[in-house]
C-alpha positions in Angstrom: -105.7 29.6 -91.6 -104.9 27.5 -94.7 -107.8 25.5 -93.7 -109.8 28.6 -94.3 -110.9 29.1 -90.7 -111.0 32.9 -90.7 -112.1 33.5 -87.2 -109.3 34.3 -84.7 -109.8 35.7 -81.3 -107.3 37.6 -79.2 -107.5 39.5 -76.0 -105.1 42.5 -74.9 -104.2 40.6 -71.8 -102.6 37.8 -73.8 -100.2 40.4 -75.4 -100.2 38.8 -78.8 -102.5 41.1 -80.9 -99.4 42.5 -82.7 -97.9 39.0 -83.4 -101.5 37.6 -84.4 -102.1 40.6 -86.8 -98.6 40.4 -88.3 -99.1 36.7 -89.0 -102.4 37.3 -90.6 -100.9 40.0 -92.9 -97.9 37.7 -93.9 -100.4 34.9 -94.9 -102.6 37.0 -97.0 -99.5 38.3 -98.8 -98.0 34.7 -99.3 -98.1 32.0 -101.7 -100.0 29.9 -99.2 -103.1 32.1 -99.7 -104.3 29.9 -102.6 -107.8 31.0 -102.2 -107.0 34.6 -102.7 -108.4 35.7 -99.3 -108.4 39.4 -98.4 -108.5 41.3 -95.2 -112.2 41.4 -95.3 -112.3 37.7 -95.5 -110.6 37.4 -92.1 -112.8 37.9 -88.9 -110.6 39.2 -86.1 -111.8 39.3 -82.6 -110.4 41.1 -79.7 -111.4 41.8 -76.0 -111.2 44.4 -73.2 -109.1 42.7 -70.6 -110.9 44.6 -67.6 -113.9 47.1 -67.6 -112.8 50.4 -66.4 -113.7 54.2 -67.0 -114.9 55.3 -70.5 -111.6 57.0 -71.1 -109.3 54.0 -69.9 -111.5 51.6 -72.1 -111.4 53.9 -75.3 -107.7 54.3 -75.0 -107.4 50.4 -74.7 -109.5 49.8 -77.8 -107.4 52.3 -79.9 -104.3 50.7 -78.6 -105.6 47.2 -79.8 -106.5 48.5 -83.2 -103.0 49.9 -83.5 -101.3 46.7 -82.3 -102.9 44.4 -84.5 -102.1 46.4 -87.5 -105.2 45.1 -89.5 -106.7 48.6 -89.8 -109.8 47.6 -87.6 -111.2 45.0 -85.6 -114.1 42.9 -86.8 -115.6 41.9 -83.2 -114.4 43.7 -79.9 -115.8 42.1 -76.7 -116.0 43.2 -73.1 -114.2 40.2 -71.8 -116.0 39.7 -68.5 -118.7 41.3 -66.4 -116.1 42.1 -63.5 -115.7 45.7 -62.4 -119.2 46.7 -61.3 -122.2 48.4 -63.2 -120.5 51.7 -63.7 -117.5 50.1 -65.4 -119.4 47.8 -67.5 -121.7 50.5 -69.1 -118.9 53.0 -69.5 -116.7 50.3 -71.3 -119.7 49.6 -73.4 -120.0 53.2 -74.4 -116.3 53.0 -75.4 -117.1 50.2 -77.7 -120.1 52.0 -79.1 -117.8 55.1 -79.9 -115.1 52.8 -81.4 -117.8 51.5 -83.7 -118.9 54.8 -84.8 -115.3 55.9 -85.4 -114.8 52.8 -87.7 -112.2 51.1 -85.4 -114.5 48.3 -84.7 -117.1 46.7 -86.8 -119.2 44.9 -84.3 -119.4 44.9 -80.5 -120.3 42.2 -78.0 -119.6 40.8 -74.5 -118.4 37.7 -73.0 -119.3 35.5 -69.9 -122.2 37.9 -69.3 -125.1 36.4 -67.3 -128.6 37.4 -67.6 -128.5 40.2 -65.0 -125.5 41.8 -67.0 -127.2 41.5 -70.2 -130.5 42.9 -68.8 -128.6 45.7 -67.2 -127.0 46.8 -70.6 -130.3 46.5 -72.5 -132.1 48.5 -69.7 -129.6 51.4 -70.2 -130.9 52.0 -73.7 -127.5 51.6 -75.5 -127.1 53.0 -79.0 -125.9 49.5 -80.1 -127.0 46.2 -78.8 -124.4 43.8 -78.1 -124.2 41.4 -81.1 -122.5 38.5 -79.4 -122.2 37.0 -75.8 -119.2 34.5 -75.9 -119.8 31.9 -73.2 -118.8 28.4 -72.4 -121.6 26.2 -73.5 -121.6 22.5 -74.4 -123.8 19.5 -73.4 -122.3 19.4 -70.2 -122.9 22.9 -69.4 -126.0 23.9 -71.6 -126.7 27.3 -69.8 -130.2 27.2 -71.1 -131.4 30.2 -69.2 -128.6 32.6 -70.7 -128.7 31.1 -74.1 -132.5 31.5 -74.4 -132.3 35.1 -73.2 -129.6 35.8 -75.9 -131.6 34.3 -78.7 -134.9 36.2 -77.5 -133.0 39.4 -77.8 -131.1 38.6 -81.1 -127.7 38.2 -79.3 -125.6 35.6 -80.9 -124.2 33.0 -78.5 -120.5 32.2 -79.4 -119.8 28.9 -77.6 -116.2 28.6 -76.3 -114.9 25.3 -75.0 -117.6 23.6 -77.1 -115.5 20.3 -77.0 -115.4 20.5 -73.2 -111.8 20.8 -73.4 -111.6 16.9 -74.1 -112.8 16.1 -70.6 -116.1 14.1 -71.8 -115.0 12.6 -75.1 -115.3 9.2 -73.8 -118.7 9.6 -72.1 -120.9 6.6 -72.9 -123.6 9.0 -74.6 -121.0 10.8 -76.6 -119.4 7.6 -77.6 -122.7 5.8 -78.7 -123.8 8.7 -80.8 -120.5 9.3 -82.4 -120.6 5.7 -83.6 -124.2 6.1 -84.7 -123.6 9.1 -86.8 -120.2 7.8 -88.0 -118.4 11.1 -86.7 -115.7 12.0 -84.1 -116.9 13.0 -80.6 -115.5 16.5 -81.4 -117.8 16.7 -84.5 -120.7 15.6 -82.6 -120.4 18.1 -80.1 -119.7 20.8 -82.8 -122.9 19.7 -84.5 -124.8 19.9 -81.2 -123.8 23.4 -80.9 -124.7 24.5 -84.3 -128.2 23.0 -84.3 -128.9 24.8 -81.1 -128.1 28.0 -83.2 -124.8 28.8 -81.4 -121.4 29.7 -83.1 -118.9 27.0 -81.7 -115.3 28.0 -81.3 -113.5 24.7 -81.4 -109.7 24.7 -80.6 -107.0 22.5 -81.8 -103.4 22.6 -82.8 -103.6 19.7 -85.0 -104.1 20.6 -88.7 -106.3 17.2 -89.5 -108.4 18.0 -86.5 -109.0 21.6 -87.2 -110.2 20.4 -90.8 -112.4 17.6 -89.2 -114.0 20.0 -86.7 -115.2 22.1 -89.5 -116.7 19.3 -91.6 -119.9 18.6 -89.9 -122.4 19.4 -92.6 -122.7 15.6 -93.5 -125.0 14.6 -90.7 -127.8 16.0 -88.6 -128.5 14.9 -85.0 -132.0 13.8 -84.6 -134.5 15.5 -81.9 -134.4 12.4 -79.6 -130.6 12.4 -79.6 -130.3 16.1 -79.1 -132.5 15.8 -76.1 -130.1 13.0 -74.9 -127.3 15.4 -75.1 -129.1 18.2 -73.6 -129.8 15.8 -70.5 -126.0 15.4 -69.9 -126.0 19.0 -68.3 -124.1 18.7 -65.1 -122.9 22.5 -64.9 -119.3 21.6 -65.7 -117.3 24.7 -65.9 -113.8 24.0 -67.4 -112.4 27.5 -67.0 -114.0 30.4 -65.1 -117.5 31.3 -64.4 -118.2 35.1 -63.8 -121.8 35.1 -64.9 -123.1 36.0 -61.4 -120.6 38.8 -60.6 -121.8 41.9 -59.0 
């Protein structure tokens, strides 16, 4: 947080909302907060672990708000499309009501495929998901989903944008990193940004966290963006529920 990365993502199933919230509050009140950050400067994300009935989802959201101790959650996501149509739509209704009640600022989804997004939009929700958080990188571009999201003004949050370090030494990544005088990670973050995504790089190293955010000094040209797009091999580094019933 001292590096001024003010986006933090938690999910109830990780059972650390309380600890993360407490850490944020301690930092804000500490001498290490040299920039004078306030609660409103922090973007806290949490997720519904499992889609369920409206009542169960609504209760879970309330518990998440209480556990984090931050007063509200900036972005609350349905963690996956699992559970079936009825559970997805009822859980989304719970998110809408949490927003109406001031417990959540913005609602979104995660790991939703086109059919899940279309299903939700067709249901005529009061609030359209602002975000779809999915795995996206040059080795899994998910062009159909990202295009659908952008056509419907749904922000793509790209998790695993660094491919979990599985392709850092790929010849194209290596050569372009040399060309643009950047690290492979910076190249991958920049690719994501130029596609209009919000990349969510992860690192436990302070210097790498800072470097991953320092990508404004160069721009990948169109030809090289096309080369990187061409690396798509549908590489899934975690899970892939986008075709779930």
